[in-house]
C-alpha positions as a Markdown table, in Angstrom:
| # | Residue | x | y | z |
|---|---|---|---|---|
| 1 | Met | 0.0 | 0.0 | 0.0 |
| 2 | Ser | 1.4 | 3.4 | -1.0 |
| 3 | Pro | 2.1 | 5.8 | 1.9 |
| 4 | Ser | -0.4 | 8.6 | 2.6 |
| 5 | Val | 0.5 | 12.3 | 2.2 |
| 6 | Ala | 0.8 | 12.6 | 6.0 |
| 7 | Glu | 3.3 | 9.6 | 6.1 |
| 8 | Leu | 5.3 | 11.1 | 3.2 |
| 9 | Leu | 5.6 | 14.4 | 5.1 |
| 10 | Leu | 6.7 | 12.6 | 8.3 |
| 11 | Gln | 9.3 | 10.6 | 6.4 |
| 12 | Arg | 10.7 | 13.7 | 4.9 |
| 13 | Leu | 10.6 | 15.6 | 8.2 |
| 14 | Glu | 12.5 | 12.7 | 9.9 |
| 15 | Arg | 15.5 | 13.5 | 7.7 |
| 16 | Thr | 15.7 | 17.1 | 8.8 |
| 17 | Pro | 18.4 | 18.1 | 11.3 |
| 18 | Pro | 17.3 | 18.8 | 14.9 |
| 19 | Gly | 17.4 | 22.2 | 16.5 |
| 20 | Pro | 15.2 | 25.4 | 16.4 |
| 21 | Glu | 15.9 | 26.0 | 12.7 |
| 22 | Gly | 15.4 | 22.4 | 11.7 |
| 23 | Gly | 12.2 | 21.8 | 9.8 |
| 24 | Leu | 10.5 | 22.1 | 6.5 |
| 25 | Cys | 8.6 | 24.8 | 4.6 |
| 26 | Ser | 5.3 | 23.5 | 3.4 |
| 27 | Leu | 5.8 | 25.2 | 0.1 |
| 28 | Glu | 9.1 | 23.6 | -0.5 |
| 29 | Ala | 7.9 | 20.2 | 0.8 |
| 30 | Ala | 4.9 | 20.2 | -1.5 |
| 31 | Ala | 7.2 | 21.0 | -4.5 |
| 32 | Ala | 9.7 | 18.3 | -3.5 |
| 33 | Leu | 6.9 | 15.7 | -3.1 |
| 34 | Gly | 5.1 | 16.8 | -6.3 |
| 35 | Leu | 2.0 | 17.7 | -4.4 |
| 36 | Asp | -0.5 | 20.6 | -4.5 |
| 37 | His | 0.3 | 22.9 | -1.6 |
| 38 | Gln | -3.3 | 22.8 | -0.3 |
| 39 | Thr | -3.2 | 19.0 | -0.2 |
| 40 | Leu | -0.1 | 19.1 | 2.0 |
| 41 | Val | -1.7 | 21.7 | 4.2 |
| 42 | Gly | -4.6 | 19.3 | 4.8 |
| 43 | Ala | -2.1 | 16.6 | 5.9 |
| 44 | Val | -0.4 | 19.1 | 8.2 |
| 45 | Lys | -3.8 | 19.9 | 9.9 |
| 46 | Ser | -4.6 | 16.2 | 10.2 |
| 47 | Leu | -1.3 | 15.6 | 12.0 |
| 48 | Gln | -1.9 | 18.6 | 14.3 |
| 49 | Ala | -5.1 | 16.9 | 15.4 |
| 50 | Leu | -3.1 | 13.9 | 16.5 |
| 51 | Gly | -1.4 | 15.8 | 19.3 |
| 52 | Glu | 2.3 | 16.6 | 19.6 |
| 53 | Val | 3.4 | 14.7 | 16.5 |
| 54 | Ile | 4.5 | 17.9 | 14.7 |
| 55 | Glu | 4.7 | 21.6 | 15.4 |
| 56 | Ala | 3.5 | 23.9 | 12.7 |
| 57 | Glu | 4.1 | 27.6 | 12.6 |
| 58 | Thr | 2.0 | 29.8 | 10.2 |
| 59 | Arg | 4.1 | 32.0 | 8.0 |
| 60 | Ala | 3.1 | 34.5 | 5.3 |
| 61 | Thr | 5.4 | 35.3 | 2.3 |
| 62 | Thr | 4.8 | 37.8 | -0.4 |
| 63 | Arg | 5.7 | 37.3 | -4.1 |
| 64 | Trp | 5.1 | 39.0 | -7.4 |
| 65 | Glu | 3.2 | 37.4 | -10.2 |
| 66 | Leu | 2.2 | 38.6 | -13.7 |
| 67 | Ser | -1.4 | 39.4 | -14.4 |
| 68 | Ala | -3.2 | 38.2 | -17.5 |
| 69 | Glu | -2.3 | 41.5 | -19.1 |
| 70 | Gly | 1.2 | 41.2 | -17.9 |
| 71 | Glu | 1.5 | 37.8 | -19.6 |
| 72 | Glu | 0.3 | 39.4 | -22.8 |
| 73 | Val | 3.0 | 42.2 | -22.5 |
| 74 | Leu | 5.7 | 39.6 | -21.8 |
| 75 | Arg | 4.7 | 37.7 | -25.0 |
| 76 | Asp | 4.0 | 40.6 | -27.4 |
| 77 | Gly | 5.7 | 43.6 | -25.9 |
| 78 | Ser | 4.4 | 46.7 | -24.1 |
| 79 | Pro | 1.6 | 48.8 | -25.8 |
| 80 | Glu | 4.0 | 51.8 | -26.3 |
| 81 | Val | 6.7 | 49.6 | -28.0 |
| 82 | Arg | 4.1 | 47.9 | -30.2 |
| 83 | Leu | 2.7 | 51.2 | -31.3 |
| 84 | Phe | 6.2 | 52.6 | -32.0 |
| 85 | Arg | 7.0 | 49.6 | -34.2 |
| 86 | Ser | 3.7 | 50.0 | -36.1 |
| 87 | Val | 4.6 | 53.6 | -37.1 |
| 88 | Pro | 6.4 | 53.6 | -40.5 |
| 89 | Ser | 9.1 | 56.1 | -41.5 |
| 90 | Glu | 6.6 | 58.2 | -43.4 |
| 91 | Gly | 4.3 | 58.4 | -40.3 |
| 92 | Leu | 0.8 | 57.2 | -39.6 |
| 93 | Pro | -2.5 | 59.0 | -39.4 |
| 94 | Gln | -3.5 | 59.4 | -35.8 |
| 95 | Ser | -7.0 | 58.1 | -36.5 |
| 96 | Asp | -5.5 | 54.8 | -37.9 |
| 97 | Ala | -3.0 | 54.5 | -35.0 |
| 98 | Met | -5.8 | 54.7 | -32.4 |
| 99 | Lys | -7.4 | 51.7 | -34.0 |
| 100 | Leu | -4.5 | 49.4 | -33.1 |
| 101 | Pro | -4.7 | 47.2 | -30.0 |
| 102 | Gly | -3.6 | 49.0 | -26.9 |
| 103 | Ala | -3.2 | 52.2 | -28.8 |
| 104 | Gln | -4.8 | 54.4 | -26.1 |
| 105 | Val | -2.3 | 53.4 | -23.4 |
| 106 | Gly | 0.6 | 53.0 | -25.8 |
| 107 | Phe | 0.2 | 56.5 | -27.4 |
| 108 | Ser | 0.2 | 58.3 | -24.0 |
| 109 | Lys | 3.2 | 56.3 | -22.8 |
| 110 | Ala | 5.1 | 56.7 | -26.1 |
| 111 | Met | 4.5 | 60.5 | -26.1 |
| 112 | Ala | 5.6 | 60.8 | -22.5 |
| 113 | Asn | 8.8 | 58.9 | -23.4 |
| 114 | Lys | 9.3 | 61.2 | -26.4 |
| 115 | Trp | 9.4 | 58.3 | -28.8 |
| 116 | Leu | 6.7 | 59.8 | -31.0 |
| 117 | Arg | 5.7 | 63.2 | -32.1 |
| 118 | Leu | 2.3 | 64.4 | -33.3 |
| 119 | Asp | 2.0 | 66.8 | -36.3 |
| 120 | Lys | -1.5 | 68.3 | -36.0 |
| 121 | Gly | -1.1 | 70.4 | -39.2 |
| 122 | Ala | -0.2 | 67.5 | -41.5 |
| 123 | Pro | -2.2 | 67.1 | -44.7 |
| 124 | Gly | -5.2 | 64.9 | -44.2 |
| 125 | Gly | -5.3 | 65.4 | -40.5 |
| 126 | Pro | -3.0 | 64.8 | -37.4 |
| 127 | Arg | -0.2 | 62.4 | -38.2 |
| 128 | Ile | 2.2 | 60.5 | -35.9 |
| 129 | Phe | 5.9 | 60.2 | -36.6 |
| 130 | Arg | 8.8 | 58.5 | -34.9 |
| 131 | Ala | 10.9 | 60.8 | -32.8 |
| 132 | Val | 13.8 | 58.3 | -32.3 |
| 133 | Asp | 15.3 | 55.5 | -34.3 |
| 134 | Ala | 14.9 | 52.7 | -31.8 |
| 135 | Val | 13.5 | 52.0 | -28.4 |
| 136 | Gln | 14.1 | 49.4 | -25.7 |
| 137 | Asp | 11.2 | 47.6 | -24.1 |
| 138 | Val | 12.0 | 48.1 | -20.4 |
| 139 | Val | 8.6 | 47.0 | -19.3 |
| 140 | Gln | 8.9 | 43.6 | -21.1 |
| 141 | Ser | 12.4 | 43.1 | -19.6 |
| 142 | Ser | 11.1 | 43.9 | -16.1 |
| 143 | Leu | 8.2 | 41.4 | -16.5 |
| 144 | Arg | 10.7 | 38.8 | -17.7 |
| 145 | Gln | 12.7 | 39.2 | -14.5 |
| 146 | Val | 9.6 | 38.6 | -12.5 |
| 147 | Gln | 8.7 | 35.6 | -14.5 |
| 148 | Glu | 12.2 | 34.1 | -13.9 |
| 149 | Gly | 11.8 | 34.7 | -10.2 |
| 150 | Asn | 14.1 | 37.7 | -10.0 |
| 151 | Gly | 11.3 | 40.2 | -9.1 |
| 152 | Ser | 13.2 | 41.3 | -6.0 |
| 153 | Ser | 15.9 | 42.8 | -8.2 |
| 154 | Leu | 13.4 | 45.5 | -9.5 |
| 155 | Ser | 13.3 | 48.8 | -7.6 |
| 156 | Glu | 10.3 | 49.7 | -5.6 |
| 157 | Arg | 9.4 | 52.4 | -8.1 |
| 158 | Glu | 9.5 | 49.9 | -11.0 |
| 159 | Arg | 7.3 | 47.5 | -9.1 |
| 160 | Thr | 4.8 | 50.2 | -8.2 |
| 161 | Asp | 4.6 | 51.4 | -11.8 |
| 162 | Leu | 4.0 | 47.9 | -13.1 |
| 163 | Lys | 1.4 | 47.3 | -10.3 |
| 164 | Arg | -0.4 | 50.6 | -11.2 |
| 165 | Arg | -0.6 | 49.5 | -14.8 |
| 166 | Lys | -2.1 | 46.2 | -13.6 |
| 167 | Leu | 0.7 | 44.2 | -15.1 |
| 168 | Leu | 2.0 | 42.9 | -11.8 |
| 169 | Leu | 0.1 | 41.3 | -8.9 |
| 170 | Glu | 1.3 | 41.1 | -5.3 |
| 171 | Val | 0.4 | 37.7 | -4.0 |
| 172 | Thr | 0.5 | 36.7 | -0.3 |
| 173 | Leu | 1.2 | 33.0 | 0.2 |
| 174 | Lys | 0.3 | 31.4 | 3.6 |
| 175 | Ser | 2.5 | 28.5 | 4.5 |
| 176 | Tyr | 3.7 | 26.4 | 7.5 |
| 177 | Trp | 7.1 | 25.9 | 9.0 |
| 178 | Ile | 6.9 | 22.3 | 10.2 |
| 179 | Arg | 9.1 | 20.8 | 13.0 |
| 180 | Lys | 9.2 | 17.6 | 14.9 |
| 181 | Gly | 6.9 | 17.5 | 17.9 |
| 182 | Ser | 7.6 | 15.9 | 21.3 |
| 183 | Ala | 5.7 | 12.8 | 20.3 |
| 184 | Phe | 7.1 | 12.6 | 16.8 |
| 185 | Ser | 6.8 | 9.3 | 14.9 |
| 186 | Thr | 6.8 | 8.4 | 11.3 |
| 187 | Ala | 3.8 | 6.1 | 11.9 |
| 188 | Val | 0.5 | 7.8 | 11.8 |
| 189 | Val | -1.5 | 6.5 | 14.8 |
| 190 | Arg | -5.0 | 8.0 | 15.1 |
| 191 | Gln | -5.9 | 8.9 | 18.6 |
| 192 | Glu | -9.2 | 7.7 | 20.0 |
| 193 | Thr | -11.9 | 10.1 | 20.8 |
| 194 | Asp | -14.5 | 7.9 | 22.5 |
| 195 | Leu | -14.2 | 5.4 | 25.3 |
| 196 | Thr | -16.4 | 2.5 | 24.3 |
| 197 | Pro | -17.8 | -0.4 | 26.5 |
| 198 | Glu | -15.8 | -2.8 | 24.4 |
| 199 | Met | -12.6 | -1.0 | 25.4 |
| 200 | Ile | -13.5 | -1.2 | 29.0 |
| 201 | Ala | -14.5 | -4.9 | 28.8 |
| 202 | Thr | -11.3 | -6.0 | 27.1 |
| 203 | Gly | -9.0 | -3.6 | 28.8 |
| 204 | Ser | -7.7 | -2.4 | 25.4 |
| 205 | Trp | -8.1 | 1.2 | 26.5 |
| 206 | Arg | -4.9 | 0.9 | 28.5 |
| 207 | Lys | -2.8 | 0.6 | 25.3 |
| 208 | Leu | -4.7 | 3.1 | 23.1 |
| 209 | Pro | -3.7 | 6.7 | 22.7 |
| 210 | Phe | -6.6 | 9.1 | 23.5 |
| 211 | Lys | -7.0 | 12.6 | 22.2 |
| 212 | Ala | -6.9 | 15.2 | 25.0 |
| 213 | Tyr | -10.3 | 16.7 | 25.8 |
| 214 | Asn | -10.6 | 20.3 | 25.0 |
| 215 | Phe | -12.8 | 21.9 | 27.6 |
| 216 | Ser | -12.5 | 25.3 | 25.9 |
| 217 | Ala | -14.0 | 24.1 | 22.6 |
| 218 | Leu | -17.3 | 25.6 | 21.7 |
| 219 | Gly | -20.2 | 23.2 | 21.1 |
| 220 | Leu | -22.3 | 23.1 | 18.0 |
| 221 | Pro | -24.7 | 26.1 | 17.8 |
| 222 | Pro | -28.2 | 24.9 | 18.6 |
| 223 | Thr | -30.6 | 24.8 | 15.8 |
| 224 | Cys | -33.2 | 27.5 | 16.2 |
| 225 | Gly | -36.4 | 28.2 | 14.6 |
| 226 | His | -37.7 | 31.4 | 12.9 |
| 227 | Leu | -40.5 | 33.7 | 13.6 |
| 228 | His | -43.8 | 32.8 | 12.0 |
| 229 | Pro | -44.7 | 35.3 | 9.2 |
| 230 | Leu | -47.7 | 36.3 | 11.2 |
| 231 | Leu | -45.5 | 37.1 | 14.2 |
| 232 | Lys | -43.1 | 39.1 | 12.0 |
| 233 | Val | -46.0 | 41.2 | 10.7 |
| 234 | Arg | -47.4 | 41.6 | 14.2 |
| 235 | Ser | -43.9 | 42.8 | 15.5 |
| 236 | Gln | -43.6 | 45.3 | 12.6 |
| 237 | Leu | -47.1 | 46.8 | 13.2 |
| 238 | Arg | -46.4 | 47.0 | 17.0 |
| 239 | Gln | -43.2 | 48.9 | 16.3 |
| 240 | Ile | -45.0 | 51.4 | 14.0 |
| 241 | Phe | -47.6 | 52.1 | 16.7 |
| 242 | Leu | -44.9 | 52.7 | 19.3 |
| 243 | Glu | -43.0 | 55.0 | 17.0 |
| 244 | Met | -46.2 | 57.0 | 16.5 |
| 245 | Gly | -46.6 | 57.5 | 20.3 |
| 246 | Phe | -49.3 | 54.9 | 21.0 |
| 247 | Thr | -49.5 | 52.8 | 24.2 |
| 248 | Glu | -50.4 | 49.1 | 24.0 |
| 249 | Met | -53.6 | 48.1 | 25.7 |
| 250 | Pro | -53.8 | 44.9 | 27.8 |
| 251 | Thr | -55.6 | 42.2 | 25.7 |
| 252 | Asp | -55.0 | 39.1 | 27.7 |
| 253 | Asn | -58.6 | 38.3 | 28.4 |
| 254 | Phe | -59.9 | 36.1 | 25.5 |
| 255 | Val | -63.0 | 35.4 | 27.5 |
| 256 | Glu | -65.2 | 38.5 | 27.6 |
| 257 | Ser | -68.7 | 39.4 | 28.7 |
| 258 | Ser | -71.3 | 40.4 | 26.2 |
| 259 | Phe | -71.5 | 43.7 | 28.0 |
| 260 | Trp | -68.0 | 44.8 | 27.1 |
| 261 | Asn | -68.0 | 43.0 | 23.8 |
| 262 | Phe | -71.4 | 44.3 | 22.5 |
| 263 | Asp | -73.4 | 46.5 | 24.9 |
| 264 | Ala | -70.7 | 49.0 | 25.8 |
| 265 | Leu | -70.2 | 49.4 | 22.1 |
| 266 | Phe | -73.9 | 50.0 | 21.7 |
| 267 | Gln | -74.7 | 47.0 | 19.6 |
| 268 | Pro | -78.3 | 46.1 | 20.1 |
| 269 | Gln | -79.0 | 42.9 | 22.0 |
| 270 | Gln | -81.2 | 41.5 | 19.1 |
| 271 | His | -78.4 | 42.0 | 16.5 |
| 272 | Pro | -77.7 | 38.9 | 14.4 |
| 273 | Ala | -73.9 | 39.0 | 15.3 |
| 274 | Arg | -74.9 | 38.1 | 18.9 |
| 275 | Asp | -76.4 | 34.8 | 17.7 |
| 276 | Gln | -74.6 | 31.5 | 18.3 |
| 277 | His | -74.1 | 31.1 | 14.6 |
| 278 | Asp | -71.6 | 33.9 | 14.7 |
| 279 | Thr | -70.2 | 33.9 | 18.3 |
| 280 | Phe | -68.8 | 31.3 | 20.6 |
| 281 | Phe | -70.7 | 31.5 | 23.9 |
| 282 | Leu | -69.3 | 29.8 | 27.0 |
| 283 | Gln | -71.2 | 27.2 | 29.1 |
| 284 | Asp | -68.9 | 27.3 | 32.1 |
| 285 | Pro | -68.8 | 29.9 | 33.4 |
| 286 | Ala | -71.8 | 31.0 | 31.4 |
| 287 | Glu | -72.2 | 34.5 | 33.0 |
| 288 | Ala | -69.8 | 37.3 | 34.2 |
| 289 | Pro | -70.0 | 37.7 | 38.0 |
| 290 | Glu | -69.5 | 41.4 | 38.1 |
| 291 | Leu | -70.2 | 44.4 | 35.9 |
| 292 | Pro | -69.8 | 48.1 | 36.8 |
| 293 | Ala | -73.3 | 49.0 | 38.0 |
| 294 | Asn | -73.3 | 52.7 | 37.4 |
| 295 | Tyr | -71.8 | 52.4 | 33.9 |
| 296 | Met | -74.2 | 49.5 | 33.1 |
| 297 | Ala | -77.2 | 51.7 | 34.1 |
| 298 | Arg | -76.0 | 54.5 | 31.7 |
| 299 | Val | -75.5 | 52.0 | 28.9 |
| 300 | Lys | -79.0 | 50.5 | 29.5 |
| 301 | Lys | -80.6 | 54.0 | 29.3 |
| 302 | Val | -78.9 | 54.8 | 26.0 |
| 303 | His | -79.9 | 51.5 | 24.5 |
| 304 | Ser | -83.6 | 51.7 | 25.6 |
| 305 | Gln | -84.3 | 55.4 | 25.8 |
| 306 | Gly | -81.4 | 57.2 | 24.1 |
| 307 | Gly | -79.2 | 60.0 | 25.3 |
| 308 | Tyr | -76.1 | 62.1 | 24.3 |
| 309 | Gly | -77.9 | 63.0 | 21.1 |
| 310 | Ser | -79.0 | 59.5 | 20.3 |
| 311 | Gln | -82.6 | 58.2 | 20.1 |
| 312 | Gly | -81.6 | 54.7 | 21.4 |
| 313 | Tyr | -83.0 | 51.5 | 20.0 |
| 314 | Lys | -86.4 | 51.7 | 21.9 |
| 315 | Tyr | -86.4 | 48.1 | 23.3 |
| 316 | Glu | -86.2 | 46.5 | 26.7 |
| 317 | Trp | -82.5 | 46.1 | 27.5 |
| 318 | Lys | -81.8 | 42.9 | 29.6 |
| 319 | Val | -78.9 | 42.5 | 32.0 |
| 320 | Glu | -79.1 | 38.7 | 31.7 |
| 321 | Glu | -78.1 | 39.1 | 28.0 |
| 322 | Ala | -75.3 | 41.4 | 28.9 |
| 323 | Arg | -73.8 | 38.9 | 31.4 |
| 324 | Lys | -73.3 | 36.1 | 28.9 |
| 325 | Asn | -69.7 | 35.1 | 28.5 |
| 326 | Leu | -68.2 | 34.5 | 25.1 |
| 327 | Leu | -64.9 | 34.4 | 23.3 |
| 328 | Arg | -64.4 | 38.0 | 22.2 |
| 329 | Thr | -65.3 | 38.7 | 18.6 |
| 330 | His | -63.1 | 41.8 | 18.4 |
| 331 | Thr | -60.4 | 43.6 | 20.4 |
| 332 | Thr | -62.7 | 46.7 | 20.5 |
| 333 | Ser | -63.9 | 45.3 | 23.9 |
| 334 | Ala | -60.4 | 46.1 | 25.2 |
| 335 | Ser | -60.8 | 49.7 | 23.8 |
| 336 | Ala | -64.1 | 50.0 | 25.6 |
| 337 | Arg | -62.5 | 49.0 | 28.9 |
| 338 | Ala | -59.6 | 51.4 | 28.3 |
| 339 | Leu | -61.9 | 54.3 | 27.6 |
| 340 | Tyr | -64.0 | 53.5 | 30.7 |
| 341 | His | -60.9 | 53.6 | 32.9 |
| 342 | Leu | -59.8 | 56.8 | 31.2 |
| 343 | Ala | -63.2 | 58.4 | 32.0 |
| 344 | Arg | -62.9 | 57.5 | 35.7 |
| 345 | Gln | -59.7 | 59.5 | 36.1 |
| 346 | Gly | -60.0 | 62.7 | 38.0 |
| 347 | Lys | -58.4 | 64.8 | 35.2 |
| 348 | Phe | -58.7 | 63.9 | 31.6 |
| 349 | Thr | -55.4 | 63.5 | 29.6 |
| 350 | Pro | -55.2 | 62.8 | 25.9 |
| 351 | Val | -54.2 | 59.2 | 25.1 |
| 352 | Lys | -53.4 | 57.0 | 22.1 |
| 353 | Tyr | -54.0 | 53.3 | 22.5 |
| 354 | Phe | -53.4 | 50.3 | 20.3 |
| 355 | Ser | -53.8 | 46.5 | 20.4 |
| 356 | Ile | -52.9 | 43.5 | 18.2 |
| 357 | Asp | -54.3 | 40.2 | 19.3 |
| 358 | Arg | -56.6 | 37.3 | 18.6 |
| 359 | Val | -60.3 | 37.3 | 18.2 |
| 360 | Phe | -62.8 | 34.5 | 17.6 |
| 361 | Arg | -65.7 | 34.0 | 15.2 |
| 362 | Asn | -67.9 | 31.0 | 14.7 |
| 363 | Glu | -66.9 | 30.5 | 11.1 |
| 364 | Ser | -67.0 | 27.5 | 8.8 |
| 365 | Leu | -63.4 | 26.2 | 8.6 |
| 366 | Asp | -61.8 | 25.9 | 5.1 |
| 367 | Ala | -58.4 | 26.3 | 3.5 |
| 368 | Thr | -58.5 | 30.1 | 3.9 |
| 369 | His | -60.7 | 30.6 | 7.1 |
| 370 | Leu | -60.1 | 29.7 | 10.7 |
| 371 | Ala | -62.3 | 30.3 | 13.8 |
| 372 | Glu | -59.8 | 32.9 | 15.0 |
| 373 | Phe | -57.8 | 35.7 | 13.4 |
| 374 | His | -55.7 | 38.7 | 14.5 |
| 375 | Gln | -57.2 | 42.2 | 14.7 |
| 376 | Val | -55.2 | 45.5 | 14.7 |
| 377 | Glu | -56.9 | 48.3 | 16.5 |
| 378 | Gly | -56.1 | 51.9 | 17.5 |
| 379 | Val | -58.0 | 54.5 | 19.4 |
| 380 | Val | -57.2 | 58.2 | 20.1 |
| 381 | Ala | -59.0 | 60.2 | 22.7 |
| 382 | Asp | -58.7 | 64.0 | 22.8 |
| 383 | Arg | -60.7 | 67.1 | 22.5 |
| 384 | Gly | -61.2 | 68.9 | 19.2 |
| 385 | Leu | -60.4 | 65.8 | 17.0 |
| 386 | Thr | -61.8 | 65.7 | 13.5 |
| 387 | Leu | -62.0 | 63.2 | 10.7 |
| 388 | Gly | -58.9 | 64.8 | 9.2 |
| 389 | His | -56.9 | 63.8 | 12.3 |
| 390 | Leu | -58.0 | 60.2 | 11.7 |
| 391 | Met | -57.1 | 60.3 | 8.0 |
| 392 | Gly | -53.7 | 61.8 | 8.8 |
| 393 | Thr | -53.1 | 59.0 | 11.4 |
| 394 | Leu | -54.0 | 56.3 | 8.9 |
| 395 | Gln | -51.8 | 58.0 | 6.2 |
| 396 | Gln | -48.8 | 58.0 | 8.5 |
| 397 | Phe | -49.4 | 54.4 | 9.6 |
| 398 | Phe | -49.6 | 53.0 | 6.1 |
| 399 | Thr | -46.7 | 55.1 | 4.9 |
| 400 | Lys | -44.5 | 53.5 | 7.6 |
| 401 | Leu | -45.7 | 50.1 | 6.1 |
| 402 | Gly | -44.5 | 51.2 | 2.7 |
| 403 | Ile | -47.9 | 52.0 | 1.3 |
| 404 | Ser | -48.2 | 55.7 | 0.5 |
| 405 | Lys | -50.8 | 55.8 | -2.3 |
| 406 | Leu | -54.1 | 56.0 | -0.3 |
| 407 | Arg | -57.6 | 56.9 | -1.1 |
| 408 | Phe | -60.5 | 57.4 | 1.3 |
| 409 | Lys | -64.1 | 56.6 | 0.5 |
| 410 | Pro | -67.2 | 57.4 | 2.6 |
| 411 | Ala | -68.9 | 54.3 | 3.9 |
| 412 | Tyr | -71.8 | 53.2 | 6.2 |
| 413 | Asn | -71.1 | 51.4 | 9.4 |
| 414 | Pro | -74.0 | 51.2 | 11.9 |
| 415 | Tyr | -71.8 | 51.7 | 15.0 |
| 416 | Thr | -69.5 | 54.5 | 13.8 |
| 417 | Glu | -70.4 | 57.8 | 12.3 |
| 418 | Pro | -68.8 | 59.2 | 10.2 |
| 419 | Ser | -67.3 | 56.1 | 8.6 |
| 420 | Met | -65.0 | 55.5 | 5.7 |
| 421 | Glu | -63.0 | 52.9 | 3.9 |
| 422 | Val | -59.3 | 53.1 | 2.9 |
| 423 | Phe | -57.9 | 51.9 | -0.4 |
| 424 | Ser | -54.3 | 51.7 | -1.5 |
| 425 | Tyr | -52.8 | 51.2 | -5.0 |
| 426 | His | -49.5 | 50.9 | -6.8 |
| 427 | Glu | -48.7 | 53.0 | -9.8 |
| 428 | Ala | -48.0 | 51.0 | -12.9 |
| 429 | Pro | -44.4 | 51.2 | -14.0 |
| 430 | Pro | -43.8 | 53.5 | -17.0 |
């Protein structure tokens, strides 16, 4: 069986003299063994994993290489020399000279070197003539020195000029200086990483080399999930409300009384939405134990008799219907509670509230409908507010979402007056 790359490296390292300077350069070792340098680097790293077999010190060396354009110049000559050689003794029209390969660079360089002269008053237009009899291609000679491994003989100015012309590349090579380790051996013995029951039963673990445990090694990063798209949108909407100065309302009560869900919002008790076909009513507990008596009395009066400019619904309002518990059908019940607590304060202060949470409807389930969904709601309480304030708030909210083309249309909603609908659109690209 032919030896592995690691074994070939160890055999060559064995022949190196001892001492601090004894060792091998990975670049030279790869060339001597006829191997690709990266292949040898892989063997070095595998030997490092075995413990103290070898010592490897990282080193970086810089060398100069020809670019693709530099290879072309080395083969055909620099653009300025090629242009000079293309100009006959009787001269060449400038327009024809500019059509030659590399003429743009070659012309400026040749004129700077005073190899050519330009006669702008020549018959037929500007004409280029040779200004000297012969030239020496210094650029090609410099590139040849680099190709032959003598790039260090060039001056710093010459190298900088060639690099600026993109004919020369400065390449940094990372290599290893390899020495014998304290446990050096030409035989590659892989260290064990696991203590198995068989090793303990047979006692073979006593003769096996084990890899030292690295207590500082980092473990594998735990796999983590991602936010659900709905949660991403919810987080984005919440951030927009907070940026606009809104305060989040508590919405942790999924179970709500009919009073806060319907009656406090002045939805009549005989409305079809309060039917079991649309709402989930609870059986246990079936009724809310406590409701604010004074506020409930005012709500009852508005429903049955009217008030505050309303005629009311002219029916007998029943507290038994208001006590029925249900799964809230909208988060507006949270807004009703928030406004109730605001009204009980001694001194009124303007507020802006918002909520984003789940609501429940007794819907038929299909591929696009569930019995629950999320509702986004905002409420602003202040004196002197107009419909324009609402439109401006909506405009700002949707603009932060990236939707700036809005249109507002009047609409009829039985529980809000005035009411409107908001439409958005995207302009067709030109």
